[in-house]
C-alpha positions as a printed Julia matrix, in Angstrom:
356×3 Matrix{Float64}:
   5.43   30.43  105.54
   4.75   26.89  107.04
   1.3    28.04  108.11
   0.55   29.22  104.57
   1.55   25.84  103.11
  -0.58   24.02  105.68
  -3.57   26.2   104.75
  -3.21   25.15  101.12
  -3.03   21.44  102.06
  -6.22   21.63  104.15
  -8.37   23.39  101.51
 -10.98   21.5    99.51
 -10.48   21.9    95.75
 -14.25   22.24   95.21
 -15.44   24.78   97.79
 -12.02   26.39   98.33
 -12.53   26.32  102.09
 -11.01   24.22  104.88
 -12.24   20.63  104.73
 -15.54   19.87  106.46
 -16.13   16.14  107.16
 -13.26   15.12  104.83
 -13.6    11.93  102.8
 -11.09   10.12  100.6
 -11.87    8.84   97.11
 -10.38    5.6    95.77
  -7.94    7.73   93.79
  -6.55    9.1    97.04
  -7.83   12.68   96.75
  -9.61   14.3    99.67
 -12.8    16.4    99.49
 -15.56   17.59  101.79
 -18.28   14.98  102.05
 -20.97   17.52  101.14
 -18.98   18.69   98.1
 -18.75   15.11   96.79
 -22.48   14.54   97.37
 -23.28   17.77   95.52
 -21.16   16.68   92.57
 -22.89   13.28   92.57
 -26.33   14.94   92.49
 -25.33   17.17   89.6
 -23.97   14.2    87.63
 -27.19   12.24   88.19
 -29.21   15.23   87.03
 -27.22   15.58   83.8
 -27.33   11.85   83.04
 -31.03   11.67   83.97
 -30.56    8.41   85.85
 -28.49    6.56   88.37
 -24.75    6.55   88.09
 -22.18    4.42   89.83
 -20.96    6.32   92.88
 -17.39    6.02   94.09
 -16.84    4.46   97.47
 -16.28    7.19  100.03
 -14.12    6.65  103.07
 -14.11    9.05  105.98
 -10.62   10.37  106.56
 -10.53   10.49  110.36
  -6.84   11.31  110.46
  -7.33   14.38  108.29
 -10.45   15.3   110.26
  -8.49   15.29  113.55
  -5.69   17.34  112.01
  -8.2    19.93  110.8
  -9.88   20.14  114.2
  -6.54   20.75  115.92
  -5.57   23.27  113.27
  -8.79   25.21  113.73
  -8.46   25.31  117.5
  -4.89   26.59  117.26
  -5.82   29.14  114.62
  -8.89   30.46  116.42
  -7.47   30.12  119.93
 -10.38   28.07  121.2
 -12.94   25.42  120.44
 -14.58   25.63  117.02
 -18.33   26.11  116.95
 -19.92   23.09  115.27
 -22.69   25.29  113.82
 -20.64   27.97  112.07
 -17.71   25.7   111.18
 -16.29   26.59  107.78
 -18.28   29.83  107.56
 -15.84   32.31  109.12
 -14.48   33.46  105.77
 -17.95   33.86  104.29
 -19.16   35.82  107.32
 -16.15   38.15  107.16
 -16.67   38.8   103.46
 -20.38   39.39  104.03
 -19.62   41.88  106.79
 -17.11   43.67  104.56
 -19.6    43.98  101.72
 -22.32   45.18  104.11
 -20.04   47.91  105.44
 -19.04   48.93  101.93
 -22.67   48.99  100.78
 -23.71   50.99  103.83
 -20.97   53.54  103.17
 -21.95   53.83   99.5
 -25.58   54.23  100.51
 -24.74   56.99  102.99
 -22.66   58.82  100.39
 -25.4    58.51   97.77
 -28.03   59.76  100.21
 -25.8    62.72  101.06
 -25.34   63.51   97.35
 -29.09   63.27   96.73
 -29.76   65.56   99.69
 -27.26   68.12   98.42
 -28.8    68.03   94.94
 -32.28   68.37   96.41
 -31.23   71.34   98.54
 -29.58   72.98   95.54
 -32.71   72.53   93.42
 -34.84   73.85   96.28
 -32.7    76.98   96.53
 -32.89   77.44   92.77
 -36.67   77.03   92.84
 -36.95   79.61   95.64
 -34.72   81.99   93.72
 -36.79   81.6    90.54
 -40.02   82.14   92.44
 -38.61   85.29   94.01
 -37.45   86.49   90.61
 -40.86   85.77   89.11
 -42.66   87.61   91.91
 -40.24   90.52   91.6
 -40.85   90.73   87.86
 -44.61   90.67   88.29
 -44.31   93.41   90.88
 -42.05   95.45   88.63
 -44.46   95.2    85.7
 -47.48   96.08   87.82
 -49.16   99.39   87.1
 -50.0   100.0    90.75
 -48.01  102.24   93.07
 -45.1   102.5    93.53
 -44.06  100.7    90.37
 -46.36  102.86   88.27
 -43.62  105.42   88.74
 -41.56  103.38   86.32
 -43.95  104.14   83.45
 -43.37  106.97   81.01
 -44.63  109.88   83.06
 -43.49  113.41   82.41
 -44.17  114.68   85.91
 -41.56  112.31   87.41
 -38.99  113.58   84.94
 -39.56  117.06   86.37
 -38.95  115.73   89.87
 -35.49  114.58   88.85
 -33.72  113.2    91.91
 -36.76  113.15   94.19
 -36.72  110.24   96.63
 -39.98  108.34   97.0
 -40.79  106.03   99.88
 -43.44  103.36  100.06
 -45.04  102.4   103.34
 -45.57   98.8   102.29
 -42.07   97.88  101.2
 -40.08  100.58  102.97
 -37.94  101.07   99.88
 -36.49  104.32   98.58
 -36.43  105.15   94.88
 -33.97  107.48   93.2
 -34.4   108.66   89.63
 -31.42  109.61   87.51
 -30.68  110.16   83.86
 -28.45  107.58   82.24
 -25.35  109.31   80.93
 -23.43  107.6    78.16
 -19.68  107.14   78.49
 -18.14  108.89   75.49
 -14.8   107.16   76.03
 -16.44  103.74   75.57
 -18.31  104.7    72.38
 -17.37  103.16   69.06
 -15.8   105.67   66.62
 -18.84  105.31   64.34
 -21.2   106.56   67.05
 -22.2   110.14   67.74
 -23.51  111.46   71.07
 -25.54  114.57   71.82
 -24.31  117.28   74.2
 -25.75  115.79   77.4
 -24.79  112.26   76.33
 -28.36  110.98   76.52
 -28.74  109.98   72.85
 -26.6   108.11   70.33
 -26.67  107.52   66.57
 -24.49  106.08   63.81
 -22.33  108.53   61.87
 -19.93  108.32   58.92
 -17.04  109.93   60.79
 -15.4   106.65   61.79
 -15.59  105.14   58.3
 -12.39  104.51   56.4
 -13.56  106.59   53.45
 -16.3   107.11   50.87
 -15.79  103.59   49.63
 -16.3   102.05   53.04
 -18.28   98.85   52.51
 -18.71   97.68   56.07
 -21.45   95.09   56.48
 -24.92   96.38   57.29
 -24.98   93.81   60.11
 -22.07   95.47   61.93
 -22.92   96.64   65.45
 -21.53   99.62   67.37
 -22.09  100.11   71.06
 -21.53  102.43   73.99
 -21.6   101.87   77.76
 -23.37  103.89   80.39
 -21.31  106.08   82.69
 -22.46  104.7    86.06
 -22.11  100.98   86.95
 -24.69   98.94   88.82
 -23.28   96.97   91.75
 -26.33   95.61   93.57
 -30.07   96.03   94.02
 -32.77   96.65   91.43
 -32.48   98.98   88.45
 -34.85   99.99   85.69
 -34.45  102.04   82.54
 -36.29  102.55   79.27
 -34.91  103.12   75.79
 -36.67  104.62   72.76
 -36.05  102.44   69.7
 -38.85  103.78   67.48
 -37.85  103.67   63.79
 -34.4   102.24   64.6
 -33.89   99.3    62.19
 -31.39   97.32   64.27
 -30.39   97.65   67.89
 -29.25   95.76   70.98
 -29.76   96.57   74.65
 -28.29   94.9    77.7
 -25.64   95.01   80.4
 -21.91   94.29   80.33
 -18.93   94.12   82.63
 -16.45   96.96   82.36
 -13.88   94.55   80.92
 -15.99   93.84   77.85
 -14.13   94.04   74.54
 -13.12   97.5    73.33
 -15.86   98.55   70.87
 -13.3   100.08   68.52
 -11.56   96.7    68.3
 -14.53   94.63   67.23
 -17.8    96.34   67.95
 -20.24   93.52   67.39
 -19.36   91.15   70.22
 -22.16   92.28   72.54
 -23.85   89.24   74.1
 -21.47   86.82   72.4
 -19.16   86.3    75.36
 -19.25   85.73   79.12
 -19.0    89.47   79.78
 -22.35   90.71   78.47
 -26.07   89.93   78.16
 -28.09   91.5    75.34
 -31.45   91.5    73.57
 -31.16   92.59   69.93
 -33.6    93.27   67.1
 -33.07   93.25   63.32
 -35.88   94.66   61.17
 -34.57   93.04   57.97
 -34.88   89.6    59.58
 -37.94   90.59   61.64
 -36.6    88.8    64.69
 -35.33   89.32   68.22
 -32.25   87.52   69.56
 -31.29   87.03   73.21
 -27.58   86.29   73.56
 -25.08   85.47   76.27
 -21.85   83.52   75.85
 -22.42   80.77   73.25
 -26.19   80.71   73.82
 -28.48   82.48   71.36
 -32.28   82.34   71.33
 -34.07   83.99   68.4
 -37.8    84.56   68.0
 -40.04   86.34   65.5
 -41.58   89.77   66.08
 -44.92   88.57   64.65
 -46.25   87.41   68.02
 -45.63   90.61   70.0
 -44.97   93.32   67.46
 -42.13   95.83   67.36
 -41.82   97.95   70.53
 -41.27  101.7    70.33
 -39.83  101.76   73.84
 -38.03   98.87   75.51
 -38.02   98.6    79.29
 -35.15   96.89   81.08
 -35.48   95.53   84.61
 -32.3    94.32   86.34
 -32.27   92.65   89.77
 -28.65   91.89   90.57
 -29.3    90.29   93.96
 -31.97   87.9    92.63
 -30.04   87.31   89.42
 -32.33   88.18   86.55
 -32.43   90.65   83.67
 -35.79   91.2    81.97
 -36.83   93.06   78.81
 -40.37   94.14   77.97
 -42.41   96.5    75.81
 -42.68   99.58   78.01
 -45.93  100.66   76.33
 -47.93   97.42   76.19
 -46.02   95.83   79.1
 -45.6    92.7    76.97
 -42.74   90.47   78.07
 -39.89   90.04   75.56
 -37.21   87.95   77.29
 -35.66   87.26   80.7
 -32.1    86.16   81.48
 -31.34   84.36   84.74
 -27.76   85.39   85.42
 -25.16   85.32   88.16
 -23.54   88.77   88.14
 -20.28   88.81   90.11
 -19.03   92.35   89.44
 -20.39   95.81   88.61
 -22.16   95.95   85.25
 -22.92   98.86   82.95
 -25.98   99.45   80.79
 -24.97   99.06   77.17
 -26.63  100.39   74.02
 -25.9    99.17   70.53
 -26.82  100.31   67.0
 -26.48   98.48   63.71
 -24.73   99.97   60.67
 -28.04  100.08   58.82
 -29.21  102.68   61.35
 -26.8   105.22   59.82
 -28.37  108.34   58.38
 -31.94  109.52   58.4
 -31.49  111.15   61.77
 -32.29  107.95   63.66
 -31.51  108.37   67.35
 -31.24  105.68   69.97
 -31.94  107.37   73.26
 -33.45  107.06   76.67
 -36.72  108.89   77.14
 -38.21  109.29   80.62
 -36.69  108.77   84.03
 -34.08  106.35   82.91
 -33.43  103.99   85.77
 -34.62  103.3    89.24
 -32.63  101.63   92.02
 -33.35  100.71   95.63
């Protein structure tokens, strides 16, 4: 406590440091000689002329007390060069350490962000190359085109010497248990259409924009998959993939692509537009630029994380989702209420999907 009081008595009121070359003013107050001279210079500058300076008297008694105090505090002889600068040097060192730490942390954060962007760029490039390869008409991806002879082969396994991949062709079978009550399926569950059986009665006035969907029977867990769907003359439809926990179609029907559980590309002939939807994101575009496809191809690469739609006849690109699929997904097919009647069928045509 006594040491603290002594510190306060030996501090200059101007520089807030221990006195250096203390002098006493006529009023009896003590200051550092340099502090007084600095104040005198500033006063002269403001007054733009000479001013009467107070008579300064060196306070040798106080000077000796300070010297003894410094030696006792520092345990040795004070350096005449750095005298009065210990506090400043300590603060400078503290700020340098703090700045260095902040700089290291910022560099680490920048490096992590750069690495993350680099991985994302690599992933997108791989996805782009995979899509170009998938849409190529050269072997073996020409097998993905509508070709009747491969439908005859059924489950034949094809191997390519270049990639060393095996291809297996299977028909997509629709899951009747997942179908909305307004949907009808054929005997082999390869086609679906809207019926009147699930309506509440002859006066049923359900909106023409209502959507009814059905899941495929077999889930996709990893790898690459491809299937094609005939949508010729179907006025409104949606195609995509969904987790098995997606909303019960009988409970709401039209939620496909409007939550975190599904990705879908839809088309509405009355609006003449496509819409790509997932969660709260929705991107709509006109059909004037690319026309209306008769057959839509779907290319899903779970490992690379993208889902692409294209015109299976012209090979024109429609839309691509970049998605992080964490669980098995099912192909999903959806029809609008305006598709009811007229014998409109929404079905898969050739070899429905390919995986390797």
